[in-house]
FITOR-815217 format. One record per residue (C-alpha): x, y, z; residue in one letter. Coordinates in steps of 0.2 Angstrom, whole numbers, plus 5000, padded with zeros to 4 digits. Layout:
! residues N
XYZA/...
***
This chain:
! residues 481
500050005000M/501050154993A/500750335001K/501250504995T/501050684998Y/500750734980D/498850774981V/497650904973R/495850934977V/494751014964W/493151114968S/491451034970I/490651004953K/488650974953P/487950844941R/486350884933K/484950784923D/484350824905K/483050944913Q/484551044922G/484150984939K/485650944949V/485550754955T/487250744965S/488850844969Y/490550754965G/492250794974V/493650754964R/495550734970W/497150664962R/498450564971V/500250554964A/499750604947Q/498550454945Q/496850444936Q/495750564948P/494650484961F/492750544962L/491550524977K/489850584974S/488450654987F/486750694985K/486850854995T/488151004992K/488451005012A/489050825013A/490250854998A/490851005006D/491250905022S/492150775014F/493150915003R/493550985019A/494250835027E/495350805011L/496050975011L/496250975032S/497250815029A/498350895014Q/498751055025R/499050935039G/500450855030G/499650695031E/500150555018A/498750495006F/498550305000D/498850294982T/497650134981D/496250204989T/496450394987G/496050425005F/497150495019P/497750385033V/496550455044S/495150405033L/495850235028T/494750155041R/493250235033T/493750175016A/493850005023N/492150005028E/491550035011L/489849955009T/489649814996W/488349924986F/489450064985D/490849954980F/489949874966A/489650034957Q/491350074960R/491949914952Y/490749944938V/491350114934D/493150054934M/492749914920K/491550024910W/492750114898P/493749974892R/492349834893A/491349764879A/489549804880A/489149614884K/490349614897S/489449764905R/487849674904V/488649504912G/489549624926N/487849704930A/486949534930D/488249464942T/488249594953L/486449604955A/486349414960S/487849454973A/487049594981T/485549484985M/486749394997A/487549545005M/485949645012L/486049695031S/484149685033T/482549625026D/481449775034R/480649875021G/481549775006K/480649804990P/480149664980E/481649574972E/481149594954R/481149784958V/482849774966L/483649684952R/482849804938K/483549954948A/485249874949M/485349814931T/484449954924G/485350094933W/486550074948A/487649954938F/487550044923N/488850194923T/487950284909R/486250284914R/486550294933R/486150474935D/484750484923E/482850514928P/482150364937K/480350304940P/479850324959D/479850144964H/481650124956I/482350274965A/481550214981R/482250034979A/484050114975L/483850224992R/483550065001W/485049964993L/486150114997T/485750105016A/485549915018N/487049815012T/488449755023V/490249825022P/491449725009V/492549675023S/491349545028R/491849435014L/493449405025D/492349275032E/492149115023P/490349095028A/489949265020A/490849195004M/489949055002R/488349145003A/488949244988L/489249094977L/487549014982E/486749174977A/487549174960I/486948994958A/485149034960T/483949114948K/482649244953L/481349114956D/482349014967G/482848884955T/484648834950P/485448934937A/486248834922S/488048784924A/488748904910K/487949054920T/488749004936V/490348984928A/490249154920R/489649244936K/490949164946R/492349234934A/491649404935V/491449384954L/493249324956H/493849474948N/492849594957A/493549524973L/495349544966E/494849734964Y/494249734983A/495849674988V/496749814978E/495749944986L/496249865003N/494349845008V/494749665009L/496349565016T/496249425002R/495149354989N/494349194999L/493449144983L/494649004977P/494948934994S/493048904998V/492548734996K/491048744986W/490648624972T/490048724955A/488648634944P/489448534931K/489648634913E/489348534898A/490548594886K/490448484872A/489248504857I/487648404856D/487948294841R/486048284838R/486048474833A/487348454819V/486648454801I/487348354787N/487548444769P/485948384762E/484948454776Q/485948614775A/485448634756R/483648614761R/483648734774L/484548864764L/483348844751D/481948854762A/482649034768V/482749104750G/480949054747R/480249154762Q/479149284753Y/477849394759V/476249404750N/477249324735G/478449484736Q/480449444740P/480749614744R/479549624759R/480449484767S/482149464775S/482249284770G/483149304751P/484249424758M/484849314772L/485349154762V/487149194760A/487249254779F/486649074785F/487949004771A/489249104779C/488949014795L/488748834788Y/490248824775Y/491448954783A/491048944801G/490749114805L/489849174822R/488249264818P/488949434826E/490449414812E/489349374797A/488249524801V/489849644799M/490449554783L/490849674769S/491149674750K/493049714753T/493149564766D/492949454750L/494349374740Q/493349284728L/493649194710P/492249184699E/492049004704N/492948884716G/493848924733W/494049094739G/494349174756E/493549274769L/494549414778L/493649454796L/494149594806S/492449654814R/491049594825T/489449664831A/488649564846P/486949614852T/487049694870A/485649824870G/485650014867A/485950044886A/487549964886W/488450024871T/489450184869D/488450214851S/486750194859G/486350054846H/485849884851R/487449794842R/489249844849D/490349864835R/492049794839R/493449704835Q/493549504832L/493349414849K/494849394859Q/495849494847R/496649654845G/495949794834R/496149784816G/496949594817E/496249484803V/495649304803R/495849224786H/494449084783V/494248974768P/492749004756C/492248834749P/491448844731P/489648824736P/489848974747L/490849074733T/489349044721E/488049104734L/489049264739L/489149304720H/487249284719A/486949384734H/488049524727L/487149524710K/485449514717R/485449624733H/487049724732G/487749804748T/487249934762A/487950104759G/489550054770D/489849894760G/489049774772R/488349624763L/486849594775F/485649724781R/483749724786N/482449794775L/482849974780T/484749954778G/485449944795G/486149794804L/485249634805V/484449604822G/484449444831E/482549434831S/482549444812T/483849304811I/482849204823A/481249224815R/481849184797V/482949024803W/481348954813D/480248984797K/481548874787A/481648734799R/479748724800R/479748714780T/481348614777A/481248484790L/480048344795T/478948374811E/480048254822A/481648344816E/480948524819Y/480348464837A/482148404840S/483748504843V/484348484825L/485048654820A/483848734832R/485048894833R/485848984819P/487348964829Y/487248764826D/487748794807L/489548854814R/489648694824H/489148584809A/490548684799C/491848654811V/491348474814S/491448444794T/493148524795W/493848394807L/492948244799A/493748284784A/495448274794G/495948444795V/497248474809P/496548534826S/497748694824T/497148734808Q/495348714812V/495648824828A/496348954817E/494948964805W/493648954819A/494349104828G/494849004845H/496148904854S/496548724852V/496048704870A/494348764866V/494148674851L/494548504860H/493348544874Q/491948584862I/492248464849Y/492848324859A/491448194853K/491948234835V/493748214838L/493448044847A/492447984830G/494148004821Q/495147874832E/494847734820E/495347834806A/496947884814A/497347704818R/497147654799E/498347794794R/499647734807I/499447554802D/499947604783R/501447704789V/502147554800L/501647444785G/500447344796L/498847254790P/497347384789T/495647344795A/495147344776E/496547224771S/496147114787R/494347104780S/494747044762T/494846854760P/496646794757V/496646704740P/496946514742Q/498346414733T/497346274723P/497846104728D/498746014713D/498845854723G/500745844723G/501745784738T/
***
């Protein structure tokens, strides 16, 4: 915990809503030329009092802690930071560099955890109202100071006054209660294993930040003996379609007209979109941003797609742009980094047909909605559901077979692996690590073991299964001795 005497305290700055009404008063100060600290107060008097304490400590020659920003005399107060205040501070710290979907995940996790950090149930609003207040405002840096409905404002005031100090999590029992909270849905039923794993990762990061702020002595999360639900990471092979089924489904997408008018339906405009998922293994959010300049296509045969952008859906409240989709670089890659993906002949043909019939959006994107904007998830889901209902049998439609558009990507990667493409190459094309590939497609890889043994037999000059099953010609008995 480093200390310094290099401190600067600024004047109080009021924050106003869109109507010009003051909503809070902020005290900003800088310690050792670091990012300024900010503490907000509901009244100007409270802000004045806190600022006066900082100035008094500075004038008295008191050292300031570079981690918390507080003078030594206020360190104990900092250590008593309540969970609700800490959660908002954590959200604000992560917000500037976090993807929109990560912001949503952070808010969802902290809202679940907060239910285990309440100091009382007295006067407690309904849990649905509390969760809405947290995920809609308190844990959304951008919206926190916007006007709120009265019942939301009351819920936030109650939370401000009724959560325990973060230091309570130095106790193993409190940490266990926190884990149970993230593993339970609002209706009391268990959350899915995937949800619990995601929330546990966010919680671990938040607790590490609490240690940095010196409000926790250590992060007990890894040491608490708590069994998380088992997560099924491997794909369900029943969801993977074969080439004939894929052709039927893509044909059904292209035949979706409204009153006989293809221009009034998104179906014909999305045939090549779904084909990119099936033939090139693109994620839906990657295909949405595919541009004409990303295509390296011959007239026919094998081409290549150059991917560098993605637009996952998160909601307008969570993106910097205010749009539902968050335009970003590729998943787990740096800005501007490009992933090269092969474009097989059927996809080359479909992309040429798309460009000829539908052209591009104004910015060169291949796929757009009927008004030229980014294709929405609801549109994609609706078109795909209609195609499944048309192209599949009743039993197939009721099954998990290609139930989600994302299953087309699984089918593509499964096809690459079944064709004998090395795992390292498949992982590069698919845009994730070899370790993740082996987790998700373990059952597909297991199915290649027999073929692998055959190849080894041939290299070693051993009899193969095929040769062992072929009858050995018998030499005719000539009756000699």
